[in-house]
C-alpha positions as CSV (number, residue, x, y, z in Angstrom):
1,M,13.0,-13.4,-0.9
2,T,11.0,-11.8,2.3
3,A,9.7,-8.9,1.4
4,I,10.5,-5.5,3.8
5,P,6.7,-4.8,5.8
6,L,4.9,-1.9,4.6
7,A,5.1,-0.2,8.6
8,A,9.0,0.5,7.2
9,V,8.0,1.4,3.7
10,I,5.9,3.7,4.6
11,P,7.4,6.2,6.5
12,D,10.2,6.5,4.3
13,M,8.5,7.1,1.2
14,Q,6.5,9.7,2.4
15,R,9.5,11.4,3.6
16,I,10.8,11.5,-0.1
17,I,7.2,12.0,-2.3
18,G,6.8,14.4,0.8
19,Y,2.8,14.0,-0.1
20,E,0.2,10.9,2.4
21,T,-0.5,8.6,0.8
22,Q,-3.9,7.7,0.8
23,R,-3.8,4.2,-1.6
24,I,-0.8,2.2,-2.8
25,L,-0.9,-0.3,-4.9
26,A,1.9,-3.1,-4.4
27,D,2.8,-6.5,-5.1
28,A,0.1,-9.4,-4.0
29,G,2.7,-10.5,-1.3
30,Y,1.1,-6.9,1.0
31,R,-1.9,-8.5,0.9
32,G,-1.9,-9.2,4.6
33,Q,0.1,-5.5,4.5
34,N,1.1,-5.0,8.7
35,A,0.9,-1.0,9.1
36,P,0.9,0.5,11.1
37,Q,-2.3,2.3,12.8
38,S,-1.3,5.5,12.4
39,H,-1.1,4.5,8.6
40,K,-3.7,2.3,7.9
41,F,-5.3,2.5,4.4
42,R,-6.6,0.9,1.4
43,V,-3.3,-1.3,-0.1
44,F,-4.6,-2.7,-3.5
45,T,-3.3,-5.9,-4.3
46,A,-1.4,-6.1,-8.2
47,G,-4.8,-8.8,-9.9
48,Q,-7.3,-8.0,-7.8
49,K,-10.6,-7.2,-9.4
50,R,-12.9,-7.3,-6.5
51,R,-13.1,-3.9,-3.8
52,L,-11.3,-1.6,-6.6
53,T,-12.1,1.6,-6.6
54,S,-12.4,3.3,-10.6
55,A,-9.5,4.9,-10.5
56,I,-7.7,2.4,-9.4
57,K,-9.8,0.4,-12.7
58,R,-7.6,1.8,-14.5
């Protein structure tokens, strides 16, 4: 099974929730994420230990 690219998911997700996201917690399969330049922000992956904000650690 292949992962759906973030470039296709992010705009739809933001349209549905009505909010522009600043960061995403995603499955480790999205580590090499290919989000469009207009949606470049921090993508945290499950199991990540380094460079986490205190809010994400919780």
